[in-house]
mmCIF file of the C-alpha atoms, coordinates in Angstrom:
data_MODEL
# 
_entry.id   MODEL 
# 
loop_
_atom_site.group_PDB 
_atom_site.id 
_atom_site.type_symbol 
_atom_site.label_atom_id 
_atom_site.label_alt_id 
_atom_site.label_comp_id 
_atom_site.label_asym_id 
_atom_site.label_entity_id 
_atom_site.label_seq_id 
_atom_site.pdbx_PDB_ins_code 
_atom_site.Cartn_x 
_atom_site.Cartn_y 
_atom_site.Cartn_z 
_atom_site.occupancy 
_atom_site.B_iso_or_equiv 
_atom_site.pdbx_formal_charge 
_atom_site.auth_seq_id 
_atom_site.auth_comp_id 
_atom_site.auth_asym_id 
_atom_site.auth_atom_id 
_atom_site.pdbx_PDB_model_num 
ATOM 1   C CA . MET A 1 1   ? 105.427 -195.944 -70.658 1.00 0.00 ? 1   MET A CA 1 
ATOM 2   C CA . ILE A 1 2   ? 104.994 -198.285 -67.791 1.00 0.00 ? 2   ILE A CA 1 
ATOM 3   C CA . GLU A 1 3   ? 108.121 -198.989 -65.877 1.00 0.00 ? 3   GLU A CA 1 
ATOM 4   C CA . ILE A 1 4   ? 108.036 -202.047 -63.689 1.00 0.00 ? 4   ILE A CA 1 
ATOM 5   C CA . VAL A 1 5   ? 110.299 -202.529 -60.668 1.00 0.00 ? 5   VAL A CA 1 
ATOM 6   C CA . ALA A 1 6   ? 110.565 -205.837 -58.565 1.00 0.00 ? 6   ALA A CA 1 
ATOM 7   C CA . GLU A 1 7   ? 110.600 -204.071 -55.162 1.00 0.00 ? 7   GLU A CA 1 
ATOM 8   C CA . THR A 1 8   ? 110.408 -200.513 -53.802 1.00 0.00 ? 8   THR A CA 1 
ATOM 9   C CA . GLY A 1 9   ? 109.280 -198.686 -50.746 1.00 0.00 ? 9   GLY A CA 1 
ATOM 10  C CA . SER A 1 10  ? 106.708 -196.604 -52.286 1.00 0.00 ? 10  SER A CA 1 
ATOM 11  C CA . THR A 1 11  ? 106.089 -195.781 -56.047 1.00 0.00 ? 11  THR A CA 1 
ATOM 12  C CA . ASN A 1 12  ? 104.785 -192.398 -54.928 1.00 0.00 ? 12  ASN A CA 1 
ATOM 13  C CA . ALA A 1 13  ? 107.805 -191.612 -52.867 1.00 0.00 ? 13  ALA A CA 1 
ATOM 14  C CA . ASP A 1 14  ? 109.992 -192.791 -55.855 1.00 0.00 ? 14  ASP A CA 1 
ATOM 15  C CA . LEU A 1 15  ? 108.335 -190.424 -58.331 1.00 0.00 ? 15  LEU A CA 1 
ATOM 16  C CA . ALA A 1 16  ? 108.455 -187.587 -55.883 1.00 0.00 ? 16  ALA A CA 1 
ATOM 17  C CA . ALA A 1 17  ? 112.104 -188.161 -55.297 1.00 0.00 ? 17  ALA A CA 1 
ATOM 18  C CA . ARG A 1 18  ? 112.758 -188.130 -59.060 1.00 0.00 ? 18  ARG A CA 1 
ATOM 19  C CA . LEU A 1 19  ? 110.861 -184.867 -59.484 1.00 0.00 ? 19  LEU A CA 1 
ATOM 20  C CA . ARG A 1 20  ? 112.834 -183.247 -56.568 1.00 0.00 ? 20  ARG A CA 1 
ATOM 21  C CA . GLY A 1 21  ? 116.148 -184.402 -58.179 1.00 0.00 ? 21  GLY A CA 1 
ATOM 22  C CA . GLY A 1 22  ? 115.223 -182.512 -61.507 1.00 0.00 ? 22  GLY A CA 1 
ATOM 23  C CA . GLU A 1 23  ? 114.283 -185.735 -63.575 1.00 0.00 ? 23  GLU A CA 1 
ATOM 24  C CA . ARG A 1 24  ? 111.661 -185.149 -66.065 1.00 0.00 ? 24  ARG A CA 1 
ATOM 25  C CA . VAL A 1 25  ? 108.789 -187.381 -65.506 1.00 0.00 ? 25  VAL A CA 1 
ATOM 26  C CA . ALA A 1 26  ? 106.300 -187.356 -68.337 1.00 0.00 ? 26  ALA A CA 1 
ATOM 27  C CA . GLU A 1 27  ? 102.501 -187.279 -68.023 1.00 0.00 ? 27  GLU A CA 1 
ATOM 28  C CA . GLY A 1 28  ? 101.252 -190.747 -68.924 1.00 0.00 ? 28  GLY A CA 1 
ATOM 29  C CA . ASP A 1 29  ? 104.344 -192.620 -67.536 1.00 0.00 ? 29  ASP A CA 1 
ATOM 30  C CA . TRP A 1 30  ? 103.778 -194.926 -64.727 1.00 0.00 ? 30  TRP A CA 1 
ATOM 31  C CA . LEU A 1 31  ? 105.917 -196.605 -62.173 1.00 0.00 ? 31  LEU A CA 1 
ATOM 32  C CA . VAL A 1 32  ? 104.614 -200.113 -61.108 1.00 0.00 ? 32  VAL A CA 1 
ATOM 33  C CA . ALA A 1 33  ? 105.967 -202.255 -58.459 1.00 0.00 ? 33  ALA A CA 1 
ATOM 34  C CA . ASP A 1 34  ? 105.594 -206.003 -57.958 1.00 0.00 ? 34  ASP A CA 1 
ATOM 35  C CA . ARG A 1 35  ? 106.340 -205.506 -54.309 1.00 0.00 ? 35  ARG A CA 1 
ATOM 36  C CA . GLN A 1 36  ? 105.935 -202.380 -52.236 1.00 0.00 ? 36  GLN A CA 1 
ATOM 37  C CA . VAL A 1 37  ? 107.148 -202.381 -48.649 1.00 0.00 ? 37  VAL A CA 1 
ATOM 38  C CA . ALA A 1 38  ? 106.304 -198.875 -47.522 1.00 0.00 ? 38  ALA A CA 1 
ATOM 39  C CA . GLY A 1 39  ? 103.171 -198.004 -49.277 1.00 0.00 ? 39  GLY A CA 1 
ATOM 40  C CA . ARG A 1 40  ? 100.951 -195.468 -47.664 1.00 0.00 ? 40  ARG A CA 1 
ATOM 41  C CA . GLY A 1 41  ? 97.222  -194.623 -47.887 1.00 0.00 ? 41  GLY A CA 1 
ATOM 42  C CA . ARG A 1 42  ? 95.308  -191.471 -46.765 1.00 0.00 ? 42  ARG A CA 1 
ATOM 43  C CA . GLN A 1 43  ? 96.091  -190.011 -43.294 1.00 0.00 ? 43  GLN A CA 1 
ATOM 44  C CA . GLY A 1 44  ? 99.441  -192.030 -43.285 1.00 0.00 ? 44  GLY A CA 1 
ATOM 45  C CA . ARG A 1 45  ? 97.919  -195.466 -43.132 1.00 0.00 ? 45  ARG A CA 1 
ATOM 46  C CA . PRO A 1 46  ? 99.993  -198.338 -44.473 1.00 0.00 ? 46  PRO A CA 1 
ATOM 47  C CA . TRP A 1 47  ? 98.854  -200.058 -47.571 1.00 0.00 ? 47  TRP A CA 1 
ATOM 48  C CA . SER A 1 48  ? 99.490  -203.727 -48.315 1.00 0.00 ? 48  SER A CA 1 
ATOM 49  C CA . ASP A 1 49  ? 101.924 -204.782 -50.872 1.00 0.00 ? 49  ASP A CA 1 
ATOM 50  C CA . GLY A 1 50  ? 99.804  -207.982 -51.744 1.00 0.00 ? 50  GLY A CA 1 
ATOM 51  C CA . ALA A 1 51  ? 101.636 -210.043 -54.566 1.00 0.00 ? 51  ALA A CA 1 
ATOM 52  C CA . GLY A 1 52  ? 99.592  -209.874 -57.698 1.00 0.00 ? 52  GLY A CA 1 
ATOM 53  C CA . ASN A 1 53  ? 97.954  -206.708 -56.843 1.00 0.00 ? 53  ASN A CA 1 
ATOM 54  C CA . PHE A 1 54  ? 98.230  -203.372 -58.814 1.00 0.00 ? 54  PHE A CA 1 
ATOM 55  C CA . MET A 1 55  ? 100.526 -200.814 -57.037 1.00 0.00 ? 55  MET A CA 1 
ATOM 56  C CA . GLY A 1 56  ? 101.616 -197.844 -59.172 1.00 0.00 ? 56  GLY A CA 1 
ATOM 57  C CA . SER A 1 57  ? 101.997 -194.088 -59.496 1.00 0.00 ? 57  SER A CA 1 
ATOM 58  C CA . THR A 1 58  ? 101.938 -191.517 -62.260 1.00 0.00 ? 58  THR A CA 1 
ATOM 59  C CA . VAL A 1 59  ? 102.431 -187.682 -62.387 1.00 0.00 ? 59  VAL A CA 1 
ATOM 60  C CA . VAL A 1 60  ? 100.000 -184.873 -63.519 1.00 0.00 ? 60  VAL A CA 1 
ATOM 61  C CA . ARG A 1 61  ? 101.300 -181.318 -64.168 1.00 0.00 ? 61  ARG A CA 1 
ATOM 62  C CA . PRO A 1 62  ? 98.309  -179.063 -63.726 1.00 0.00 ? 62  PRO A CA 1 
ATOM 63  C CA . GLY A 1 63  ? 98.533  -175.952 -66.091 1.00 0.00 ? 63  GLY A CA 1 
ATOM 64  C CA . ALA A 1 64  ? 97.271  -172.522 -65.671 1.00 0.00 ? 64  ALA A CA 1 
ATOM 65  C CA . GLY A 1 65  ? 94.036  -173.280 -67.562 1.00 0.00 ? 65  GLY A CA 1 
ATOM 66  C CA . ASP A 1 66  ? 93.323  -176.490 -65.860 1.00 0.00 ? 66  ASP A CA 1 
ATOM 67  C CA . PRO A 1 67  ? 90.452  -176.979 -63.146 1.00 0.00 ? 67  PRO A CA 1 
ATOM 68  C CA . PRO A 1 68  ? 91.478  -176.952 -59.569 1.00 0.00 ? 68  PRO A CA 1 
ATOM 69  C CA . ALA A 1 69  ? 94.224  -179.714 -58.729 1.00 0.00 ? 69  ALA A CA 1 
ATOM 70  C CA . HIS A 1 70  ? 92.397  -181.150 -55.802 1.00 0.00 ? 70  HIS A CA 1 
ATOM 71  C CA . THR A 1 71  ? 89.551  -182.277 -58.144 1.00 0.00 ? 71  THR A CA 1 
ATOM 72  C CA . LEU A 1 72  ? 92.131  -184.706 -59.563 1.00 0.00 ? 72  LEU A CA 1 
ATOM 73  C CA . THR A 1 73  ? 90.982  -187.000 -56.878 1.00 0.00 ? 73  THR A CA 1 
ATOM 74  C CA . LEU A 1 74  ? 87.673  -187.345 -58.729 1.00 0.00 ? 74  LEU A CA 1 
ATOM 75  C CA . VAL A 1 75  ? 89.615  -187.954 -61.999 1.00 0.00 ? 75  VAL A CA 1 
ATOM 76  C CA . THR A 1 76  ? 91.494  -190.709 -60.403 1.00 0.00 ? 76  THR A CA 1 
ATOM 77  C CA . ALA A 1 77  ? 88.454  -192.496 -58.725 1.00 0.00 ? 77  ALA A CA 1 
ATOM 78  C CA . LEU A 1 78  ? 86.762  -192.371 -62.036 1.00 0.00 ? 78  LEU A CA 1 
ATOM 79  C CA . ALA A 1 79  ? 89.743  -193.840 -63.909 1.00 0.00 ? 79  ALA A CA 1 
ATOM 80  C CA . ALA A 1 80  ? 90.014  -196.713 -61.491 1.00 0.00 ? 80  ALA A CA 1 
ATOM 81  C CA . TYR A 1 81  ? 86.254  -197.454 -61.715 1.00 0.00 ? 81  TYR A CA 1 
ATOM 82  C CA . GLU A 1 82  ? 86.320  -197.537 -65.411 1.00 0.00 ? 82  GLU A CA 1 
ATOM 83  C CA . ALA A 1 83  ? 89.282  -199.991 -65.316 1.00 0.00 ? 83  ALA A CA 1 
ATOM 84  C CA . VAL A 1 84  ? 87.643  -202.212 -62.870 1.00 0.00 ? 84  VAL A CA 1 
ATOM 85  C CA . LEU A 1 85  ? 84.005  -202.154 -64.194 1.00 0.00 ? 85  LEU A CA 1 
ATOM 86  C CA . PRO A 1 86  ? 84.470  -204.452 -67.289 1.00 0.00 ? 86  PRO A CA 1 
ATOM 87  C CA . LEU A 1 87  ? 86.007  -207.172 -64.994 1.00 0.00 ? 87  LEU A CA 1 
ATOM 88  C CA . LEU A 1 88  ? 82.825  -207.629 -63.007 1.00 0.00 ? 88  LEU A CA 1 
ATOM 89  C CA . ALA A 1 89  ? 79.808  -209.741 -63.741 1.00 0.00 ? 89  ALA A CA 1 
ATOM 90  C CA . ASP A 1 90  ? 77.517  -207.245 -61.786 1.00 0.00 ? 90  ASP A CA 1 
ATOM 91  C CA . PRO A 1 91  ? 78.647  -203.745 -62.339 1.00 0.00 ? 91  PRO A CA 1 
ATOM 92  C CA . ARG A 1 92  ? 76.128  -202.569 -59.792 1.00 0.00 ? 92  ARG A CA 1 
ATOM 93  C CA . ALA A 1 93  ? 78.406  -204.069 -57.167 1.00 0.00 ? 93  ALA A CA 1 
ATOM 94  C CA . LEU A 1 94  ? 80.995  -201.528 -57.583 1.00 0.00 ? 94  LEU A CA 1 
ATOM 95  C CA . VAL A 1 95  ? 80.576  -197.780 -56.243 1.00 0.00 ? 95  VAL A CA 1 
ATOM 96  C CA . ILE A 1 96  ? 82.826  -194.835 -55.429 1.00 0.00 ? 96  ILE A CA 1 
ATOM 97  C CA . LYS A 1 97  ? 82.818  -193.458 -51.931 1.00 0.00 ? 97  LYS A CA 1 
ATOM 98  C CA . TRP A 1 98  ? 84.115  -189.883 -51.364 1.00 0.00 ? 98  TRP A CA 1 
ATOM 99  C CA . PRO A 1 99  ? 86.474  -188.887 -52.293 1.00 0.00 ? 99  PRO A CA 1 
ATOM 100 C CA . ASN A 1 100 ? 88.130  -191.760 -54.105 1.00 0.00 ? 100 ASN A CA 1 
ATOM 101 C CA . ASP A 1 101 ? 87.615  -195.092 -52.674 1.00 0.00 ? 101 ASP A CA 1 
ATOM 102 C CA . LEU A 1 102 ? 86.142  -198.024 -54.725 1.00 0.00 ? 102 LEU A CA 1 
ATOM 103 C CA . LEU A 1 103 ? 83.807  -200.391 -52.754 1.00 0.00 ? 103 LEU A CA 1 
ATOM 104 C CA . LEU A 1 104 ? 82.954  -203.746 -54.062 1.00 0.00 ? 104 LEU A CA 1 
ATOM 105 C CA . ARG A 1 105 ? 79.822  -205.022 -52.340 1.00 0.00 ? 105 ARG A CA 1 
ATOM 106 C CA . GLY A 1 106 ? 80.587  -202.585 -49.570 1.00 0.00 ? 106 GLY A CA 1 
ATOM 107 C CA . ALA A 1 107 ? 84.221  -203.576 -49.017 1.00 0.00 ? 107 ALA A CA 1 
ATOM 108 C CA . LYS A 1 108 ? 87.230  -201.484 -49.838 1.00 0.00 ? 108 LYS A CA 1 
ATOM 109 C CA . LEU A 1 109 ? 88.854  -202.671 -53.146 1.00 0.00 ? 109 LEU A CA 1 
ATOM 110 C CA . SER A 1 110 ? 91.340  -199.836 -53.675 1.00 0.00 ? 110 SER A CA 1 
ATOM 111 C CA . GLY A 1 111 ? 93.621  -197.074 -52.208 1.00 0.00 ? 111 GLY A CA 1 
ATOM 112 C CA . ILE A 1 112 ? 94.360  -193.892 -53.713 1.00 0.00 ? 112 ILE A CA 1 
ATOM 113 C CA . LEU A 1 113 ? 96.711  -191.233 -52.520 1.00 0.00 ? 113 LEU A CA 1 
ATOM 114 C CA . LEU A 1 114 ? 97.515  -187.865 -54.331 1.00 0.00 ? 114 LEU A CA 1 
ATOM 115 C CA . GLU A 1 115 ? 100.535 -185.866 -53.183 1.00 0.00 ? 115 GLU A CA 1 
ATOM 116 C CA . ARG A 1 116 ? 102.022 -182.477 -54.259 1.00 0.00 ? 116 ARG A CA 1 
ATOM 117 C CA . ALA A 1 117 ? 105.714 -182.532 -55.535 1.00 0.00 ? 117 ALA A CA 1 
ATOM 118 C CA . GLY A 1 118 ? 106.575 -179.071 -56.607 1.00 0.00 ? 118 GLY A CA 1 
ATOM 119 C CA . ASP A 1 119 ? 104.399 -177.959 -59.465 1.00 0.00 ? 119 ASP A CA 1 
ATOM 120 C CA . ALA A 1 120 ? 103.274 -181.657 -60.131 1.00 0.00 ? 120 ALA A CA 1 
ATOM 121 C CA . VAL A 1 121 ? 100.823 -183.935 -58.343 1.00 0.00 ? 121 VAL A CA 1 
ATOM 122 C CA . VAL A 1 122 ? 101.916 -187.642 -57.850 1.00 0.00 ? 122 VAL A CA 1 
ATOM 123 C CA . VAL A 1 123 ? 98.926  -189.972 -58.110 1.00 0.00 ? 123 VAL A CA 1 
ATOM 124 C CA . GLY A 1 124 ? 99.286  -193.235 -56.421 1.00 0.00 ? 124 GLY A CA 1 
ATOM 125 C CA . ILE A 1 125 ? 96.790  -196.173 -56.885 1.00 0.00 ? 125 ILE A CA 1 
ATOM 126 C CA . GLY A 1 126 ? 96.466  -199.592 -55.413 1.00 0.00 ? 126 GLY A CA 1 
ATOM 127 C CA . ILE A 1 127 ? 93.936  -202.066 -56.488 1.00 0.00 ? 127 ILE A CA 1 
ATOM 128 C CA . ASN A 1 128 ? 93.221  -205.447 -54.895 1.00 0.00 ? 128 ASN A CA 1 
ATOM 129 C CA . LEU A 1 129 ? 93.492  -207.779 -57.820 1.00 0.00 ? 129 LEU A CA 1 
ATOM 130 C CA . ALA A 1 130 ? 94.799  -210.896 -56.242 1.00 0.00 ? 130 ALA A CA 1 
ATOM 131 C CA . GLN A 1 131 ? 94.419  -210.336 -52.436 1.00 0.00 ? 131 GLN A CA 1 
ATOM 132 C CA . ALA A 1 132 ? 93.055  -207.916 -49.773 1.00 0.00 ? 132 ALA A CA 1 
ATOM 133 C CA . PRO A 1 133 ? 94.935  -206.521 -46.828 1.00 0.00 ? 133 PRO A CA 1 
ATOM 134 C CA . ASP A 1 134 ? 93.446  -207.017 -43.374 1.00 0.00 ? 134 ASP A CA 1 
ATOM 135 C CA . LEU A 1 135 ? 92.407  -203.621 -42.123 1.00 0.00 ? 135 LEU A CA 1 
ATOM 136 C CA . PRO A 1 136 ? 91.301  -203.088 -38.527 1.00 0.00 ? 136 PRO A CA 1 
ATOM 137 C CA . ASP A 1 137 ? 88.554  -200.584 -39.214 1.00 0.00 ? 137 ASP A CA 1 
ATOM 138 C CA . ARG A 1 138 ? 86.753  -201.833 -42.368 1.00 0.00 ? 138 ARG A CA 1 
ATOM 139 C CA . PRO A 1 139 ? 86.235  -204.772 -44.543 1.00 0.00 ? 139 PRO A CA 1 
ATOM 140 C CA . THR A 1 140 ? 88.277  -205.457 -47.731 1.00 0.00 ? 140 THR A CA 1 
ATOM 141 C CA . VAL A 1 141 ? 87.985  -207.325 -50.758 1.00 0.00 ? 141 VAL A CA 1 
ATOM 142 C CA . ALA A 1 142 ? 89.969  -208.440 -53.981 1.00 0.00 ? 142 ALA A CA 1 
ATOM 143 C CA . LEU A 1 143 ? 88.756  -209.216 -57.459 1.00 0.00 ? 143 LEU A CA 1 
ATOM 144 C CA . ALA A 1 144 ? 90.024  -212.645 -56.965 1.00 0.00 ? 144 ALA A CA 1 
ATOM 145 C CA . HIS A 1 145 ? 87.460  -213.299 -54.405 1.00 0.00 ? 145 HIS A CA 1 
ATOM 146 C CA . LEU A 1 146 ? 84.882  -213.210 -57.160 1.00 0.00 ? 146 LEU A CA 1 
ATOM 147 C CA . GLY A 1 147 ? 86.793  -215.156 -59.951 1.00 0.00 ? 147 GLY A CA 1 
ATOM 148 C CA . PRO A 1 148 ? 90.165  -215.529 -61.281 1.00 0.00 ? 148 PRO A CA 1 
ATOM 149 C CA . ALA A 1 149 ? 92.554  -212.601 -60.582 1.00 0.00 ? 149 ALA A CA 1 
ATOM 150 C CA . PRO A 1 150 ? 93.227  -210.284 -63.432 1.00 0.00 ? 150 PRO A CA 1 
ATOM 151 C CA . ASP A 1 151 ? 96.581  -210.089 -65.006 1.00 0.00 ? 151 ASP A CA 1 
ATOM 152 C CA . ARG A 1 152 ? 98.513  -207.312 -63.340 1.00 0.00 ? 152 ARG A CA 1 
ATOM 153 C CA . ASP A 1 153 ? 100.299 -206.058 -66.441 1.00 0.00 ? 153 ASP A CA 1 
ATOM 154 C CA . SER A 1 154 ? 97.243  -206.150 -68.570 1.00 0.00 ? 154 SER A CA 1 
ATOM 155 C CA . PHE A 1 155 ? 95.422  -204.284 -65.864 1.00 0.00 ? 155 PHE A CA 1 
ATOM 156 C CA . ALA A 1 156 ? 98.236  -201.680 -65.705 1.00 0.00 ? 156 ALA A CA 1 
ATOM 157 C CA . ALA A 1 157 ? 97.797  -200.969 -69.485 1.00 0.00 ? 157 ALA A CA 1 
ATOM 158 C CA . THR A 1 158 ? 94.004  -200.627 -68.970 1.00 0.00 ? 158 THR A CA 1 
ATOM 159 C CA . LEU A 1 159 ? 94.416  -198.305 -66.098 1.00 0.00 ? 159 LEU A CA 1 
ATOM 160 C CA . ALA A 1 160 ? 96.914  -196.142 -67.910 1.00 0.00 ? 160 ALA A CA 1 
ATOM 161 C CA . GLU A 1 161 ? 94.393  -195.701 -70.691 1.00 0.00 ? 161 GLU A CA 1 
ATOM 162 C CA . THR A 1 162 ? 91.378  -194.845 -68.613 1.00 0.00 ? 162 THR A CA 1 
ATOM 163 C CA . PHE A 1 163 ? 93.522  -192.342 -66.591 1.00 0.00 ? 163 PHE A CA 1 
ATOM 164 C CA . ASP A 1 164 ? 94.706  -190.559 -69.751 1.00 0.00 ? 164 ASP A CA 1 
ATOM 165 C CA . ARG A 1 165 ? 91.107  -190.351 -70.997 1.00 0.00 ? 165 ARG A CA 1 
ATOM 166 C CA . GLU A 1 166 ? 89.630  -189.106 -67.608 1.00 0.00 ? 166 GLU A CA 1 
ATOM 167 C CA . LEU A 1 167 ? 92.536  -186.445 -67.566 1.00 0.00 ? 167 LEU A CA 1 
ATOM 168 C CA . GLU A 1 168 ? 91.793  -185.395 -71.025 1.00 0.00 ? 168 GLU A CA 1 
ATOM 169 C CA . ARG A 1 169 ? 88.043  -184.974 -70.018 1.00 0.00 ? 169 ARG A CA 1 
ATOM 170 C CA . TRP A 1 170 ? 88.816  -183.040 -66.938 1.00 0.00 ? 170 TRP A CA 1 
ATOM 171 C CA . ARG A 1 171 ? 90.999  -180.660 -69.005 1.00 0.00 ? 171 ARG A CA 1 
ATOM 172 C CA . SER A 1 172 ? 88.650  -180.436 -71.893 1.00 0.00 ? 172 SER A CA 1 
ATOM 173 C CA . PHE A 1 173 ? 85.370  -180.016 -70.111 1.00 0.00 ? 173 PHE A CA 1 
ATOM 174 C CA . GLY A 1 174 ? 85.971  -178.915 -66.456 1.00 0.00 ? 174 GLY A CA 1 
ATOM 175 C CA . VAL A 1 175 ? 84.520  -180.044 -63.166 1.00 0.00 ? 175 VAL A CA 1 
ATOM 176 C CA . GLU A 1 176 ? 80.809  -179.890 -63.664 1.00 0.00 ? 176 GLU A CA 1 
ATOM 177 C CA . PRO A 1 177 ? 80.556  -182.967 -65.974 1.00 0.00 ? 177 PRO A CA 1 
ATOM 178 C CA . LEU A 1 178 ? 83.309  -184.717 -63.897 1.00 0.00 ? 178 LEU A CA 1 
ATOM 179 C CA . ILE A 1 179 ? 81.039  -184.320 -60.839 1.00 0.00 ? 179 ILE A CA 1 
ATOM 180 C CA . ARG A 1 180 ? 78.017  -185.610 -62.674 1.00 0.00 ? 180 ARG A CA 1 
ATOM 181 C CA . ARG A 1 181 ? 79.803  -188.782 -63.753 1.00 0.00 ? 181 ARG A CA 1 
ATOM 182 C CA . TRP A 1 182 ? 81.432  -189.197 -60.422 1.00 0.00 ? 182 TRP A CA 1 
ATOM 183 C CA . LEU A 1 183 ? 77.794  -189.058 -58.811 1.00 0.00 ? 183 LEU A CA 1 
ATOM 184 C CA . ALA A 1 184 ? 76.389  -191.738 -61.301 1.00 0.00 ? 184 ALA A CA 1 
ATOM 185 C CA . ALA A 1 185 ? 79.151  -194.014 -60.103 1.00 0.00 ? 185 ALA A CA 1 
ATOM 186 C CA . ALA A 1 186 ? 78.836  -193.269 -56.393 1.00 0.00 ? 186 ALA A CA 1 
ATOM 187 C CA . HIS A 1 187 ? 76.523  -194.723 -53.748 1.00 0.00 ? 187 HIS A CA 1 
ATOM 188 C CA . PRO A 1 188 ? 73.023  -193.230 -53.886 1.00 0.00 ? 188 PRO A CA 1 
ATOM 189 C CA . VAL A 1 189 ? 72.047  -189.823 -52.387 1.00 0.00 ? 189 VAL A CA 1 
ATOM 190 C CA . GLU A 1 190 ? 70.652  -190.190 -48.882 1.00 0.00 ? 190 GLU A CA 1 
ATOM 191 C CA . THR A 1 191 ? 73.173  -192.912 -48.099 1.00 0.00 ? 191 THR A CA 1 
ATOM 192 C CA . PRO A 1 192 ? 74.013  -192.734 -44.218 1.00 0.00 ? 192 PRO A CA 1 
ATOM 193 C CA . LEU A 1 193 ? 77.447  -191.618 -43.803 1.00 0.00 ? 193 LEU A CA 1 
ATOM 194 C CA . ARG A 1 194 ? 79.839  -191.126 -40.798 1.00 0.00 ? 194 ARG A CA 1 
ATOM 195 C CA . VAL A 1 195 ? 82.623  -188.584 -41.337 1.00 0.00 ? 195 VAL A CA 1 
ATOM 196 C CA . HIS A 1 196 ? 85.845  -188.475 -39.012 1.00 0.00 ? 196 HIS A CA 1 
ATOM 197 C CA . ASP A 1 197 ? 88.006  -185.378 -39.287 1.00 0.00 ? 197 ASP A CA 1 
ATOM 198 C CA . ALA A 1 198 ? 91.705  -185.312 -38.829 1.00 0.00 ? 198 ALA A CA 1 
ATOM 199 C CA . ASP A 1 199 ? 91.196  -184.917 -35.064 1.00 0.00 ? 199 ASP A CA 1 
ATOM 200 C CA . GLY A 1 200 ? 89.062  -187.974 -34.746 1.00 0.00 ? 200 GLY A CA 1 
ATOM 201 C CA . ALA A 1 201 ? 85.866  -186.043 -34.025 1.00 0.00 ? 201 ALA A CA 1 
ATOM 202 C CA . ALA A 1 202 ? 82.818  -187.887 -35.810 1.00 0.00 ? 202 ALA A CA 1 
ATOM 203 C CA . ILE A 1 203 ? 79.809  -186.293 -37.391 1.00 0.00 ? 203 ILE A CA 1 
ATOM 204 C CA . SER A 1 204 ? 76.699  -188.363 -38.940 1.00 0.00 ? 204 SER A CA 1 
ATOM 205 C CA . GLY A 1 205 ? 74.373  -187.516 -41.774 1.00 0.00 ? 205 GLY A CA 1 
ATOM 206 C CA . ARG A 1 206 ? 73.112  -188.560 -45.110 1.00 0.00 ? 206 ARG A CA 1 
ATOM 207 C CA . PHE A 1 207 ? 74.855  -188.031 -48.458 1.00 0.00 ? 207 PHE A CA 1 
ATOM 208 C CA . ALA A 1 208 ? 73.648  -185.051 -50.243 1.00 0.00 ? 208 ALA A CA 1 
ATOM 209 C CA . GLY A 1 209 ? 75.775  -184.964 -53.436 1.00 0.00 ? 209 GLY A CA 1 
ATOM 210 C CA . LEU A 1 210 ? 78.914  -182.922 -54.087 1.00 0.00 ? 210 LEU A CA 1 
ATOM 211 C CA . ALA A 1 211 ? 79.236  -179.067 -54.067 1.00 0.00 ? 211 ALA A CA 1 
ATOM 212 C CA . PRO A 1 212 ? 80.523  -177.376 -57.159 1.00 0.00 ? 212 PRO A CA 1 
ATOM 213 C CA . ASP A 1 213 ? 84.078  -177.436 -55.526 1.00 0.00 ? 213 ASP A CA 1 
ATOM 214 C CA . ALA A 1 214 ? 83.874  -181.220 -55.137 1.00 0.00 ? 214 ALA A CA 1 
ATOM 215 C CA . SER A 1 215 ? 83.502  -181.134 -51.528 1.00 0.00 ? 215 SER A CA 1 
ATOM 216 C CA . LEU A 1 216 ? 81.050  -183.715 -49.741 1.00 0.00 ? 216 LEU A CA 1 
ATOM 217 C CA . LEU A 1 217 ? 77.576  -182.406 -48.916 1.00 0.00 ? 217 LEU A CA 1 
ATOM 218 C CA . LEU A 1 218 ? 76.367  -184.049 -45.675 1.00 0.00 ? 218 LEU A CA 1 
ATOM 219 C CA . ARG A 1 219 ? 72.686  -183.522 -44.649 1.00 0.00 ? 219 ARG A CA 1 
ATOM 220 C CA . LEU A 1 220 ? 72.582  -183.375 -40.843 1.00 0.00 ? 220 LEU A CA 1 
ATOM 221 C CA . GLU A 1 221 ? 69.729  -184.567 -38.660 1.00 0.00 ? 221 GLU A CA 1 
ATOM 222 C CA . ASP A 1 222 ? 68.449  -180.964 -38.173 1.00 0.00 ? 222 ASP A CA 1 
ATOM 223 C CA . GLY A 1 223 ? 68.051  -180.542 -41.915 1.00 0.00 ? 223 GLY A CA 1 
ATOM 224 C CA . THR A 1 224 ? 71.013  -178.262 -42.485 1.00 0.00 ? 224 THR A CA 1 
ATOM 225 C CA . THR A 1 225 ? 73.834  -179.297 -44.985 1.00 0.00 ? 225 THR A CA 1 
ATOM 226 C CA . ARG A 1 226 ? 77.374  -179.140 -44.201 1.00 0.00 ? 226 ARG A CA 1 
ATOM 227 C CA . ALA A 1 227 ? 80.297  -179.094 -46.761 1.00 0.00 ? 227 ALA A CA 1 
ATOM 228 C CA . ILE A 1 228 ? 83.043  -181.635 -46.068 1.00 0.00 ? 228 ILE A CA 1 
ATOM 229 C CA . HIS A 1 229 ? 86.392  -180.644 -47.524 1.00 0.00 ? 229 HIS A CA 1 
ATOM 230 C CA . ALA A 1 230 ? 88.542  -183.213 -45.746 1.00 0.00 ? 230 ALA A CA 1 
ATOM 231 C CA . GLY A 1 231 ? 87.764  -186.421 -43.680 1.00 0.00 ? 231 GLY A CA 1 
ATOM 232 C CA . ASP A 1 232 ? 87.476  -190.137 -43.273 1.00 0.00 ? 232 ASP A CA 1 
ATOM 233 C CA . VAL A 1 233 ? 84.040  -191.277 -44.573 1.00 0.00 ? 233 VAL A CA 1 
ATOM 234 C CA . THR A 1 234 ? 82.452  -194.650 -43.770 1.00 0.00 ? 234 THR A CA 1 
ATOM 235 C CA . LEU A 1 235 ? 78.920  -195.811 -44.791 1.00 0.00 ? 235 LEU A CA 1 
ATOM 236 C CA . GLY A 1 236 ? 76.132  -196.394 -42.327 1.00 0.00 ? 236 GLY A CA 1 
# 
């Protein structure tokens, strides 16, 4: 089920509130907003509510036999990637940047935020279909910059399908094949990266893949490799 509301603060916050209130929100159900006035990205950044864009959230309920919940960030990135890819004339223009950003010709196309809500994970996704927000620290892009903007409702249905499919693969086959597929969609190994931690400290190196726990591997200038478990990554 895809529930559409005309306006809300944040679809993530709405679903989290429903869960806290005891409402049963089923996996596979989505809340999608025409307008979102208090959307958030990683590290509390605001996320634009551009009209015609996709802004929606769903819920995952990790079980005892599932892979670690934090690897759902890779699941979400791949689901978004698979939903966008058929809309592009040149699929090579789209890559994933750790952990879950979509970059189109090097510019940010999406915003993804996963948040714990009791025993569930609320997954929020924003895709720039019609317009791109102005961000002070990075270039942005919308699919409408390359051609007609995709229909939001049709895109929502496609994304719901790709997310269900990636979630089933995650549960059936685990993290190792997920990482392989994520790497095939990511920027190449040896890409220069700069990582800022939560305190703003920066470290530079080259992309060396992902560790088995899905952390980012950064090869430093001295030849050592550091595992990055959290941080804000930029290319170059």
